[in-house]
N, C-alpha and C positions, 0 to 999 in steps of 0.2 A: 879682453873684461865686457862684461856676458852688455846688454843694452837691452832695457823691458821701456816700454809707454807709458806710460799713464794720458787716456781719458774720462776728463772728468765731464758733466752735463753741462756747463757752462765757464767760463770762464774769465767774467766780470766780477760776480757778486763777489763777499767777502769771506762768507765758507771758502769757494772753493779754491779764492787765496790761501787763505787755513791751509786747506786737506791739502791742494800744494806745498807749503812750507813744510809742513811733517813726510808730505812724500818724498821730499828730498833730503830732510835728515838723515830717514828712512836710506835713500838708495846709496848716501857717504857710508853710513854702517854698514851698508851691506855689502861694497864693496863695487856698485855695477852704477853704469851708466843710464840716465831718467832723461827718458822723451815725454815732456809734457805738449797738448796736445788735444783742442777741444773747441766746440763751438764757441759762437757769439753768447750763442742764447737757448734755452732746452728747448725751444719748438720746432726745429728740426733736426730729428730722430735721420732722417734721410742723408744729411751733412757726416752727421757719428758713421754712420754705416760704411759711410767710403773711408773715414779717419781708421776705420779699424782695420777696412779691408784691405786696408792701401798699408799699414803693418806690418801684416798677414805675410802682403806682397813681398815688404821689404825684407822681411826676417827676422825678425827682433825674439829676442829669445824670449822674451812675459809682456803679457799685458795687463793692465788693470786694468775697467771696467767701471764704470758708472751712468748703466743706458738709461741716455733719455728717454724710452719707450723698450717694454719685457720683449713684445709682436717684434718688432723692426728689426728689434738685434739677437734674434734668437739662432738666425741663418748664419748671419760671421760667425759669433760665437760657433756654434758646431760648425765652424770651416776651422776653427783655430785651436777644436778638439782633433779633430779630424789630422791634421798635422803635426798635434804633438805640442803644437805650443799652449805651456801654463796661461787661465786665463783665471785673475779671480777677478774679488767685486769691494765695490765701496759696501753694498749696501745690500745685505744677502737678506731677503724677501722671509719673511716663518713660514708663507707658501709651497717655498724651494725651487730654486729655481736650478735644482742640482736636477729636479725631472727634468725639468722642461730644456737641460741643454744649454742652461748659458754659462754658468761659472761654478765651478765644485767647493768653492772654499768663496770663505767671504767674510769683512765687517759686518755684527747686528746693528743693526741703530735701532730690534726689536722695532717697527713702525707701533703696532697696535695701543704697546705700550705707551711708547712717546702721548701716543692722541690718546691715554687713558689719564696721563697724566699734570696734561693738559684740563679734560674734563672735569677733573678733580679738585686741581684750583682752581676752576669757573664754575661752580658746581657749590663752593668754599666763599667764596667773594659776592656770587648773590643770596648768599644766607639759604639756598635750597628753594628757590623762588625765581620764577619771572621766565625773563622771554629770551629767546639766543638765538642767533644766526653763526652757521657754519660757511667759512669761507672758503670754501677749495678752489686749488691750486689750478689742477688743469686731468686730462684722460689721457688715461696712457699711461701716467707714474706712478708707480705697481707704489713703491716703500709709502709715498704723499696719501693714494688711494687706500691704506691699509692705516697709518699715522688719523687719518678722516674716521674714520671709522672703528678705532678705538675711541677717538672722542664722543662720536656720537656709544657705543657705549657706555661709558664712563656717565654719560646725562641721564642714560634712562635709570640710574639710581638713582636719581631726583624726580619721584612724582610731579612736582612743582613743576619744574620747571619745561618749557613746551619751547622746542624750535621748530620756529615761520620757518624757515629759511633751511638750508638745504640741497639746492639745486646751482649755486651759483658758481661759477668759473672765475678763478682773478686774472689768470694771464702769465706767464713770466719774465715780467720785467714787473720792475713796481709803477712804471705811468702806464701800464694796461691792467695792475691792479685799482689805483685811483681810480681810471677810466667806468671802470666795472664797476666798484663798490656806489660811484655815485649816481650810479644807473639802477640802483637798489636802496635809493636814499630811504625812502617811505619805509623800505624794513628794515634799513637801518635805526631807524627814528623811532620805531614802535617796540626795536630791542630794550633787551635792561644785558644783556652780552652779550661780545663777540669772540668765536675764535679763527685764527688764521694759521696756516699751518707750517707755512714758510716765509721766510727774510723780506723777499717782496713782494711778496700777497699783504704782510703786514705791513711792511711800510705805505704802502700803500693805497690799504687802510685807515692805517692812521691819518697820513694827507689828507684826504674824502674828511675825512670827520671836524678839521683841524679844521679843511675849506665851508664845515658849513653850522661852526661853530657848537661839534657835537664833542671833542675830543675831552676826554674826562670824567662825564658824563654817562660813559657806556664805560662798561668792563672791557677790557682792553685784554686780552689772552694771545701770545703773539709764540716765533716760534725763531731761534735764530737766531744772536743778538747781531747787531752791528753799531755802529757808533751814532747811530740818526735814533734809533731802536733804544739802543742802553739813553741817549737822553729824553726818551715819552717817557723813558719807567720813570727816571731821577721825578720830572716837572709832571705825573699823575697822570699820567698821557697814556698812558698803557702800566695794566697791575700784573703782568705776568706776562712771563718768556721762557722757556721748555730750549735750558742752551744742551746742543750734544758738543762730541767733544773730534771738530772735523780733525784737526792735528793730528791729536792723535790715531783718526780713521785713517788719513794719508800717511804714516807710518807706521802703523801696524799692518796695513791692506801691500805697501811695498813689502815690507819685513817674509809678514808671510808668500810672498810669490817666491821671492830668492829665495827659500827655506822650500820650499816647490819644486824647485828649479834644477834642488841638489837635491833632488830623491828624500827631501827630509818628511815626517812623520808633521799636516798640517792640519791646527782641529776644524773643525766644516767651519761653524760663525766663530768670533772674538768679541766677546765683549768691548766696549768704548766709555759708558756709559750717560748718561745727563741727570741735569740738575733744573728744577724752579730757582730763576730768577724771580726777587722779587727787590723792590725799593727798601721792606725794613732786613730785607739777606743782603742787601748787594752791596757793601760795604762792610762784609762777613773778612776775613782770611780766607774759608775755605771759596768763595765763591773768585774772590781778587785772584784768586790761583788758577783758579779755575780762565777767566775771563781771560788771562795773560799766558797761558796755552794756550789755548783756546782761541786765537788771536791775534796775531802781531802787531798788527796797527794799536792793539791797549797796553799790549808794555810798555 
């Protein structure tokens, strides 16, 4: 039986647990053994490099990888290619990691478009006018950076909306995010709307707003649902969440990698879909079906 390694950005967030569930289903269907191994946090690319290099040295038959930092992971991924060890990617960036030698096939999160969805939603929530804050995730994360760029492009379509802060970074955990948000409290009080491009940054921002009596008074658009964020949505503390389909991402990434290992033709990009969840559409059959497949804990 062939063995593949699946290396996420971290193993603690609900999002990556959903990726794992889908990847395991894909491995069973493909008839391969899957090893799941990743960092505890998304701010340790050196540890991820070590994990990748270990699996290459151990001779696994293929690797699915979500790089914490694209630059740091270029060298081990080139080694992966040199040793004819197929390397797939959860999140194929539109700018083309294929050119960088990082991977040849991937799951397309369309990060700019996901950010645009958030920007368009926030613009509508503000009726096209007001002040907004972009609470960035972390430097070096390609897909999140493109998501943030897409948000800013969408906001430009609303000439009466002013971006008053776009240079603050949340950090990789909800606790770090809350701390970072509290340090920009004056900007948050001035803002009418806020966009957070990840689940931990959204949760940390929500916690900071709640601590200061601001939750619900600011239009908050976040990313990737979790139990806590869904509760905030129902309480009108969050107005919208852009939801991807991580379980499907994990499933399709593994299936594509195994197909590549078997010499089959694999699409360069595999789209897995996304939706904007609001309190108004939360209980619709379509969104409930998405949530049930999205995170097994919701099922």
